[in-house]
N, C-alpha and C positions, 0 to 999 in steps of 0.2 A: 349116812348110815343106811338109809333104805336101799340105795343101789347096791352097796357092797353086800348087804344081807341077802338081797334078792339074787345076786349072782351066785352066792354060795348055795342057796336053796335050789336054784336052777341047775346047778352042777350036782345036786343030790347030796351036798355036804351039810353038816350040822354046824351052824354058826355058834360060836361061844359068845355069850352075851352077859351083861350085868343083870340085875334084877328087873330093870326096865319098868319100874313102877312110877317113874316120873311122868307127870303130865307134859306133853310135848306138842308144840304148835308147828304144824307143817303147812307150807303154802306151795301150791302148784306154780311152777316157773312162769307159765303164761299169765297167771293172775298177778304174780309179782311184777312182771313187765308192765301190765296194764296199770297197776297202782303207781308205778314210778312215772309213767307217761302222764297219768292224770295229775299227779303231784307237780310235775314240771309245768304242765299247762296252767295250773292254778297260780303259779308264781308265788306260792306261799313260802314263808321262811320259817326256820326253826327245825326242831327235831320231830321226827315222826316214827312211830313203830310200824313195822311191816310184818305181817303174818296173817293167818286166817282168823285169829281171834278165838279159835277153838283149840282145846288142848286135851284130847283123849290120852289115856296112858300110852306110853311108848310100847308097852307089852301088847295092848289091844291092837295097835296099828301093825306091829310085827306079826301078830297072829292073823290078822286080815290078809296081810301080804302072803304069808305062808299058805293060807287056805286057798288063795287064788292060784298058787303054784301046785301044791299037793298037800291036802290036809293031813296026810299020813306022815309027813316030814316032822322031825322034832327040832325044836329051838332050844338052845342051851342056856336057858335063863339061869342066872346065878353062878355061871361058870367063871365069870370075870369079876374081880373085886371092883368096888366103887372107886371112882377117881376122886382123890381129895380135892375139895373146892368145886366139884361139879354142881351145876345148877340142879335144884330139886323141883323146880317148876318153871317151865319155859312156855309162856303164853303172852302174845302181843296184845296190848290194849290198843285197838285200832280205831277207837271212837273219834279221835282228833282227825286222823286221816280220812275217815268217812265223812265227817262234818265238813271238811275243807274241800274235798274232791267229789263226794257222792259215790266214790268207789266202794265196791264190796266184792269179795272173792266169789267167783262163779263155779269153780271146780271143787266138788266135794271129794272127800277121801275115797268114797266108793267109785268115783270117776277117775281120780288121779292115780290110784294104785294100778289099775289095769293099763293105763296109758304108760306108766313107768315100765311095767313089764313088757309091753309091746316095744318100747324103745330099746330095751335091753336085749330083746330077742332078735332085733334087727328087722 
């Protein structure tokens, strides 16, 4: 969702969005890779949740993204209907992963969003 919204904003387009009030856990790709490597090295078995453990509202995250591109752009919150059965809270409980591996995410949202934009801009 973040890359597609960013691409629309970079093109000066207004993305049509849902209400985006859902708490949503995003994890930077390099952090996810480090967590998987740490988990494989631990040789632990079972299920593990992978995420940042933080869940700001999707709206807040999209507003941060927009502000990095151009604060004057508008986001079309509420223009799309809610998807039936869609999660209303997406947040990983990473305590077990952290206990087994010692891993913790290193990239904050404030660091990850500019990196995303840089990758999209080429």
